[in-house]
Residue, then its C-alpha position, 0 to 999 in steps of 0.5 A: m441570650r440578652k446583650l446589654y452595652f452601656v453608656l461610654l463616652g456619653m454614647l449609648v452603644s447598643v441595648s437588645t430587648s429581647c424577653s426571652d432567651s429560645d423560643e417554644g421550641g427550645a431553639e435560642i433566639i438570636e436578638p437585633s442590635v444596633a451600635f453607633s461609631e464614627l459620630v461627627a457633629g457640624k451643622e449636620i450630623s454624620v454617623t455610622i450605624t451597624p445593624e447585628n442579626a437584623v432583618a429590618a433597621a431605621y433612625v430618626c433623629v430628633a431634638a433631644a428634649d422631645a419625646r423619644p419614638s419607641a423602637a416600633e415607631v422608629l422601624e414603622k415611620g423612621t429612615k430605613i437603612d440596610a440591616t445587613r452592613p453598617s449605613t453612614v448617615v448626614i442628618d442635616g436642617l438642624d439647628y445650630d448648638t442645640k441638642y438632638a437624639i438619634i434613635a436607631a432600631v433594627k428588627g430580629e428575623a423573630g420579629n423582636v427588636g432591638s434599639a440604641a440612642t446617643e446624644v450629640t450637639t450640634a456646632k455654635d453659630p458661627a455668625t454672631d446674633l445681633g438681638k432683638g428684633a429692630n429694624t436696624y442693626i449696627v454692624s461695626e466689623a468684618g465677620s458673619y451676622c444674623f438675627v431673628p426676623e421678628k418686629v420690635d415687640g417680639t412678633p415673628i415675621d411670617g412667610i420668609a421664603s428668601a431674602g436679599w439685599i436691594w440697595a447699598t450705599k457706594t463707598n466710592e462715586g465711582d462702584e458699579v458694586q456694593r462693598l457692604i455686605e454679601n452673601v444674604e440668605y434667610a436660612d435656619g430660622k434667620i436671616r444671614f449676612t457677611a459683612t466686609g468692614e466697610r462704612g455705609s448703609a445697605v437694606i436687607a428685604a424679606f421676601d416671600e414665595t412670590k418674591k414679594s418683598i414683606w419687610v425690610w431692614l437697615i445695616w448700618c455699617t458703622e463703628q458703635p456710636e456713643e451716647m450722650e445725655y441731654e439737659n432734659g435727661g434724654v439720652f441720645l446716639d451720637r449722630f444721625l440714623g446712617a451716619t458713619s461717623a461723629r467728628q466734626a472734620d468728616g464732612y459728608a460722613t456726619w450726614g448719615s443720608i438716610l431718610y424715613q417717611w412719618g411712620r414708615n419703616v422703610p430707609i429711604f436715600a437722601g443726597y448731598v445736593d439739592e434735587w431741584g425740579e420732579e424730573c431731578v428726583f432721586d438723581e442723588a439715590r441714583k448716584w450714591t447707591v447701587v442697587n441689586p440687579d436680581y431685583f426688579y427694584s428702583w428710586g422712584v415715586s408713586k403718587t398713590l395712596t398705599t398701606v403699610a404692607g404696601s409700602l413695603a412690597e415697593p422699598m425704594t418707592f417714596f409715596v404721596g396720597e391724598g393730601s399729599n400723605w403716604t397713608v390712611e395707618d399714619r396716628t400709631l406707626w411711631g409714637e413715645t413708646k416704640t413701635n414695631y415701624d421705628p427705625c432705631p435700634a434695638g434699646y433706642h427710639l424716636p425721640s419726643e419734644k420732651d427728650w429733646g428739652e432746652f436743646f434748640t436754646n443751647i447749642n451753638v452755631l458755627e460762624d460759617q454755618s457748617g453745622a453745630t454744637y451742643t455741649y453738656k456735663g462735659k461733653t459734647t456732640w456735633y449736628p452737621a448743616m445737612n440734609h433737610g428731607r425729601m418734600y412731600d409733594t414731590g421727592e425732591n431732596i431738599v439740602g436747602f438753609a444750613g441747619f437740620t430737620v430730624w423726625n420726632s415720633s410725635y402725631t397731633l391732630y392741630d386746630p387750624m387757627d393754632l396753626v395759623n397763629n404759630p410763629n414756627v407754622p410760616y403758612t396762610l390757613e389756605e397753604l396749610i390745607e393744601m399741604g394737608l397738614i391739617l388732618n396730618c400733622a407729625q412732628r418735627a424738630s428743626y434747627r436752620y443756622a441763620p438766627d433771623v430764619i424762622g423755624q428754630g424748635f418744633s413744628v409740624a410736618n406733613p408725614s410724607f416728607a421723608f427726614t433724618a432720625r436722632c434716636v434716644k435711649e428707650 
């Protein structure tokens, strides 16, 4: 006797596959069968599998789009269950919002087999996906978030075993715990975290099995920045990277205080006052950030040359190597075309000189030199007088004179005499050599609000300087 069960509400309940109703002696062959019930799908799938007339039973779960195994293969390689009674099984380790097929197989006393299958879609991911690969993600509201750990060009970051936050800015000076993100983990092929809705910057690292950091990301907790077109066609964000406000009245919140050594995608905290003297280096970072005690990181300076991988492995270290340069891999790490190490969010990149255009001749400096505004096509944006970076040879934080300094994406080899004769480079040839600028010439854009001071516009800088960024649309 052959038994057939049909699809009901998308579920194939049971089927038997015997080809004969009796054996050679004429005795009736009892067909084995299997049915599903109590199917519940969330992130995991729970289902009751009921065999009938069976002496062996097993099941598998595969992606619905994949090839399905035969009943014999399920019995041989699948997860075994009791063939004499219903079994409720929980299938975990699944992806969100994915259709799966559960296939159950049974074998009867006569060696005949039966199978059944049902398809089910897991729950949608409750976390908001932050989109394509970038080294900075903007988070504007409280909630659950996730992103696929990949580079800007979509290349996967392999070897990730875990993830965690390593440091975060304080919301109040007296904070002993960070209040920006929680529940950081690597699960389901994504890095996941919960944002509290507070404003600031947090850094997440991905670790390999040895607990070594292999990549880092800035989680920029701010209201969604606005865009503004500049005279030369560049469309810039309305604030420095890391700033939590673009409103002139908001003071330090408009500074950002997130810095990068040229070509490096590792965020470094600046601060709000000068650190004159190597004994004071990173005092500001220690004052205004909370460091995760679960890891053995601390703010510091290493006067050794490193590699990109080495800089990622020590994400709270400021590197100063040969010729005051942090790495030998310094000429192609950033560029006018966005690279894998560009710190800007998806859709934006570090500006080049052509993106700025005539910006530096058209800004309006406030009388008190607390900042400057730039107006074009009826829109105005704010440039606070803020941090001028960390020194290339010591890591000291320099607020200095009123104005600002940001990185451009360019890296150029200069003729030494071109530098000596350049009015924006007020150094002798010997000083340039000592500073490592002859062979290591990244480009910065800077403005000093005192009009009699040399330095407005574009000039060279050692790649080991750490400056902030103002991102422009790709």
